[in-house]
C-alpha positions in Angstrom: 100.2 120.9 96.6 103.1 118.8 95.6 104.8 115.5 96.8 108.4 115.5 97.1 111.5 112.5 96.9 114.4 113.2 98.6 117.7 112.4 97.6 119.5 108.9 97.6 115.8 107.4 98.0 115.7 103.5 96.8 112.2 103.2 95.7 110.9 100.0 94.2 109.4 100.7 90.6 106.2 98.3 91.9 105.5 101.2 94.9 102.0 103.1 94.2 101.7 106.4 95.4 98.5 108.4 95.9 99.5 111.4 97.8 98.6 115.0 97.0 101.4 116.6 99.3 104.2 115.8 101.4 107.7 114.4 101.2 109.9 111.4 101.8 112.8 112.5 103.3 116.5 111.5 102.1 117.6 108.1 102.3 114.1 106.4 102.5 114.2 102.9 101.5 110.6 101.6 100.1 110.4 97.7 99.1 108.2 96.2 96.8 104.6 96.6 96.6 104.4 99.1 98.9 101.1 101.2 98.6 101.2 105.1 100.5 97.8 107.0 100.1 96.6 110.3 101.6 95.8 113.9 101.3 99.0 114.8 102.8 101.8 112.1 104.2 105.5 113.0 105.7 107.9 110.5 105.8 111.3 110.8 107.2 114.9 110.7 106.2 116.0 107.4 106.5 112.7 105.6 106.5 112.3 101.8 105.9 109.1 100.6 104.4 108.9 97.0 104.2 107.5 94.7 101.3 103.8 95.2 100.5 103.4 97.5 103.6 100.0 99.9 103.4 100.7 103.2 104.7 97.4 105.8 104.8 94.3 104.7 102.5 90.8 105.1 103.8 90.1 108.3 106.3 93.8 109.2 105.3 92.1 111.1 102.6 89.5 112.8 104.8 90.1 117.0 105.0 92.6 117.6 107.5 94.0 114.5 107.7 97.9 114.3 108.0 99.8 111.2 108.5 103.2 111.6 109.6 
């Protein structure tokens, strides 16, 4: 399993990733304080995740969980 970050993404250094598998698509923007967690997380190209957003967590780590 691996987590891949696409081309030309802008990700603030404070962003926390706790993901086992998935990807962030090309050109995504993830702002300060965001937190992205889960077993498998797929964030599409050109995605915009605002400041202090929380993606996943909790049941996102359940077997078979898949956030798109």
